C-alpha positions in Angstrom: 7.9 13.5 -8.7 7.7 9.7 -10.4 8.6 8.3 -6.9 6.3 10.3 -5.2 3.8 9.7 -7.7 4.7 5.6 -7.3 3.2 6.3 -3.5 0.4 7.8 -3.7 -0.8 5.3 -6.9 0.2 2.8 -4.8 -1.0 3.1 -1.5 -3.8 4.8 -2.8 -5.1 2.2 -5.1 -4.9 -0.7 -1.6 -7.5 2.5 -0.1 -9.5 2.7 -2.9 -9.7 -1.0 -3.4 -10.7 -1.4 0.0 -13.2 1.0 -0.5 -14.7 -0.3 -3.3 -14.8 -3.7 -1.9 -16.7 -2.4 1.1 -19.4 -0.4 -1.2 -20.2 -3.0 -3.6 -20.2 -5.2 -1.6 -23.2 -3.8 0.4 -24.9 -2.6 -2.4 -24.5 -6.6 -4.0 -26.7 -7.6 -0.8 -29.0 -4.9 -0.7 -28.1 -3.4 2.3 -27.3 0.1 1.2 -28.6 1.7 4.4 -25.5 0.6 5.5 -23.5 2.7 2.9 -23.8 5.7 5.2 -22.3 4.8 8.1 -19.3 3.3 6.3 -18.9 6.7 4.1 -18.1 7.9 7.4 -16.2 5.8 8.1 -13.6 6.6 5.8 -14.6 10.9 6.0 -13.2 10.0 9.4 -10.0 8.1 8.5 -9.4 9.7 5.5 -10.0 13.2 8.2 -7.0 11.4 10.2 -4.3 10.8 8.4 -4.6 14.6 6.2 -4.4 15.7 10.0 -1.4 13.6 10.7 0.8 14.6 8.3 -0.2 18.7 8.6 0.5 18.0 11.6 4.6 16.0 11.0 4.4 19.3 7.9 4.0 21.8 10.4 4.9 20.4 14.2 8.4 19.5 13.1 9.1 24.0 11.8 9.0 24.7 15.3 12.2 22.0 16.6 15.5 23.6 16.9 17.8 22.2 13.7 19.2 19.3 15.5 15.9 18.3 16.5 13.8 18.4 13.0 17.2 16.2 11.8 16.4 13.4 15.1 12.5 13.2 14.8 12.9 13.2 10.3 15.2 10.3 10.5 13.3 7.7 13.1 10.1 9.0 11.3 12.3 8.6 7.9 13.1 4.5 9.7 9.8 4.1 11.0 8.1 4.7 7.8 10.2 1.8 6.1 9.7 -0.4 8.7 5.4 0.2 8.2 5.8 0.3 4.5 8.1 -2.8 4.1 5.9 -5.1 6.2 2.5 -3.7 4.3 4.2 -4.6 0.4 4.7 -7.8 1.9 1.0 -8.2 3.6 -0.4 -6.8 0.7 1.4 -10.0 -1.1 0.9 -12.2 0.9 -3.2 -12.3 1.7 -3.5 -9.7 -1.8 -6.0 -13.0 -2.9 -8.4 -13.3 0.1 -8.8 -9.4 0.9 -11.6 -9.8 -0.7 -13.5 -12.6 1.8 -11.2 -10.5 5.0 -13.9 -7.6 4.3 -16.2 -8.8 3.5 -16.2 -11.5 6.9 -15.5 -8.2 8.8 -18.4 -6.6 7.3 -21.5 -9.4 8.0 -20.1 -9.5 11.7 -20.2 -5.3 12.1 -24.1 -5.1 9.7 -25.0 -7.3 12.9 -23.8 -5.2 15.8 -25.2 -2.3 14.7 -24.5 1.3 13.3 -21.1 2.3 15.5 -19.3 -1.3 14.2 -19.9 -0.8 10.6 -18.3 3.2 11.0 -15.4 1.2 13.6 -15.0 -1.1 10.5 -14.4 1.5 7.5 -12.4 3.9 10.6 -9.8 0.6 10.9 -9.9 -1.2 7.4 -8.6 3.1 5.9 -6.9 4.4 8.6 -4.4 2.2 8.8 -4.0 2.6 5.5 -4.0 6.7 5.7 -2.0 7.0 8.1 0.7 4.6 6.7 0.3 6.5 3.4 0.7 9.9 5.5 3.9 9.2 7.7 5.7 7.3 4.0 4.8 10.5 2.3 5.9 13.3 4.3 8.9 11.0 5.0 10.0 10.9 0.7 8.4 14.0 0.3 11.1 15.1 2.5 13.8 13.1 0.8 13.0 14.1 -2.5 12.1 17.5 -2.0 14.6 19.9 -4.1 12.8 23.4 -2.3 9.7 23.5 -5.2 6.6 21.5 -5.0 6.8 19.1 -7.8 7.6 15.8 -5.0 4.0 17.2 -3.5 2.2 17.2 -6.3 3.6 13.7 -7.5 1.1 12.5 -4.6 -1.6 13.8 -5.4 -1.3 12.4 -8.8 -0.8 8.8 -7.6 -3.7 9.1 -4.9 -5.5 11.0 -8.2 -5.1 7.6 -10.6 -6.0 5.5 -7.9 -9.0 7.3 -7.0 -9.7 7.1 -10.3 -9.0 3.6 -10.8 -10.2 2.4 -8.2 -14.1 4.3 -9.4 -12.6 2.1 -13.0 -12.8 -1.1 -10.5 -16.3 -0.4 -9.2 -17.9 0.5 -12.6 -16.2 -2.4 -14.8 -14.9 -1.2 -17.2 -11.3 -1.6 -15.7 -9.9 -5.1 -14.8 -6.1 -5.9 -14.7 -3.7 -8.6 -13.5 -3.9 -7.2 -9.4 -1.5 -9.2 -8.0 1.0 -8.6 -11.0 0.7 -5.0 -9.9 1.5 -4.9 -6.7 4.2 -7.3 -7.1 5.3 -4.8 -9.7 5.1 -1.6 -7.9 5.2 -3.0 -4.4 9.1 -3.8 -6.3 9.1 -0.6 -7.2 8.2 0.1 -3.5 10.9 -0.9 -1.8 13.6 0.2 -4.3 12.2 3.6 -3.0 12.1 2.6 0.2 15.9 2.7 -0.1 16.2 5.3 -0.4 14.1 7.1 1.9 15.6 4.6 4.7 19.5 6.3 3.2 18.1 9.6 3.7 16.7 8.8 7.0 20.2 7.7 7.8 22.0 10.9 7.4 19.4 12.8 9.4 20.6 11.7 12.2 23.4 11.9 11.3 23.0 15.3 10.7 21.6 15.2 14.2 24.6 13.5 15.7 23.3 10.6 17.0 25.1 8.8 14.3 28.7 9.1 14.0 30.5 8.9 10.4 28.9 12.2 8.7 31.8 13.7 6.9 32.8 9.8 6.2 31.8 9.8 2.1 31.7 6.4 0.4 32.2 8.2 -2.5 31.2 12.0 -4.2 29.9 12.4 -8.2 29.1 15.5 -7.1 31.0 16.9 -10.6 30.0 13.7 -12.2 26.1 14.5 -12.0 25.2 17.5 -9.9 22.5 17.5 -7.9 20.6 20.2 -10.0 21.2 18.8 -13.2 17.9 17.8 -14.9 19.4 13.9 -14.3 20.3 14.3 -10.8 16.8 15.9 -10.2 15.2 13.2 -12.0 17.7 10.3 -10.2 16.6 12.0 -6.9 13.6 12.4 -7.2 12.6 8.4 -8.7 15.7 6.8 -5.9 15.8 9.7 -3.5 19.8 9.3 -4.8 22.1 11.7 -3.3 26.0 11.9 -5.0 28.1 12.1 -1.8 26.7 9.5 0.3 28.1 8.2 3.3 29.6 4.9 4.2 26.5 4.1 6.5 24.1 5.5 4.2 25.6 2.8 1.4 26.0 -0.1 4.1 22.5 0.4 5.1 21.0 1.0 2.0 22.8 -2.2 0.8 22.0 -4.0 3.5 18.2 -3.3 3.4 17.9 -3.1 -0.7 19.7 -6.5 -1.9 17.9 -9.1 1.0 14.3 -7.2 0.9 14.0 -6.7 -2.2 14.9 -10.3 -3.0 12.3 -12.1 -0.5 10.1 -10.3 -1.7 10.6 -11.1 -5.6 11.0 -14.7 -4.4 8.0 -17.3 -5.4 4.5 -17.1 -2.9 5.5 -21.0 -1.2 8.0 -23.2 -1.7 6.5 -25.6 -3.8 7.3 -26.0 -7.3 6.5 -22.8 -9.6 3.5 -24.9 -12.5 1.1 -25.9 -9.6 0.7 -23.0 -8.3 -0.5 -21.3 -11.3 -2.7 -24.1 -12.1 -4.3 -23.6 -8.4 -5.0 -19.8 -9.1 -6.7 -21.1 -12.1 -8.5 -23.3 -10.5 -10.0 -20.8 -7.8 -10.9 -17.8 -10.6 -12.9 -21.0 -12.6 -14.6 -22.2 -9.3 -14.7 -18.4 -8.8 -16.4 -17.4 -12.0 -18.5 -20.3 -11.5 -19.7 -19.5 -8.0 -20.1 -16.3 -9.2 -22.4 -16.9 -12.3 -24.8 -19.4 -9.8 -25.1 -16.0 -6.9 -26.2 -13.9 -10.3 -29.0 -16.5 -10.7 -30.6 -17.2 -7.4 -30.6 -13.4 -6.9 -32.4 -13.2 -9.8 -34.9 -15.8 -8.1 -35.1 -15.6 -4.3 -33.8 -12.5 -3.4 -30.3 -10.6 -2.5 -29.9 -11.3 0.9 -30.4 -14.8 0.4 -27.7 -15.2 -2.4 -25.8 -12.8 -0.6 -25.0 -16.0 2.3 -24.9 -18.9 -0.5 -22.6 -17.4 -2.1 -20.0 -17.6 0.2 -21.1 -20.7 1.4 -19.9 -21.6 -2.3 -17.2 -19.9 -2.2 -15.6 -21.4 0.4 -16.0 -24.7 -0.4 -15.0 -23.4 -4.0 -11.7 -22.2 -1.5 -11.3 -25.2 0.7 -12.0 -27.4 -2.8 -9.1 -26.1 -4.3 -7.1 -25.9 -1.4 -7.3 -29.6 -1.2 -6.9 -30.6 -5.2 -3.9 -28.0 -4.0 -2.1 -29.9 -1.3 -2.8 -33.4 -3.8 -1.1 -32.5 -6.0 2.0 -30.9 -3.8 
């Protein structure tokens, strides 16, 4: 259940942050008239994700056993690929996500309502589809015949929505970079279990050989129906009698992926990176204060434009300083 809670929390929080950034930017720039198309695009994206998840769940029930296993195994591997790409993408672009979304929103505001709907739909829809696919694969892998995995996912999403609302209201501040690093690392571990389970599905579908070639069998020591066996399965998708191919694929994925994910960003020493981060944060705080003073004197539209120019200048100055130190 914890593994599925983590999936719902991590994936849901990314979508919540995107929504918060879009809504907060429109409110601060006094463009509340654009909120309705934004919420429409978000609603369509959420509806599509739910429909996609329902299609996976109910559509697969009409297939034969081998077809179900083949579909489940293939989609599990696809889900792992997408989630792996997502955690590395977020690790690389988290600091610039706000500016990127602001740029897309500015361009959409100039085009019109349809562009606003499309911007919100694309920003949230990608997260929604990835979440639906990975949640389906993970719930299928860790399901023990109860509703606990699905409840874990729903609790994680509910927590993410609450955190997103608290961020928007300014009532909660956490180090998002550190949060996404820790949760991303744990998600890689969960993804390794989903990948191993997907390989097992393909073996049961007779698409891959080696189903009878067990790497080990600790069912007597860790019974699948025991509380600790259930816990291990829910958190890590642990299987007491995996095949050799499952263990091999699990290790070949987990070890290098986790090492790359936890490695420092960039090739330079860690101290200049930390100094650069502090410089960027100080510059952003100064810019925010300047924007607030400008807004109070001359109005929100000019403040928003001036603020973005100041932020761009601060980022370029910070990047130049970092390059000189390197």
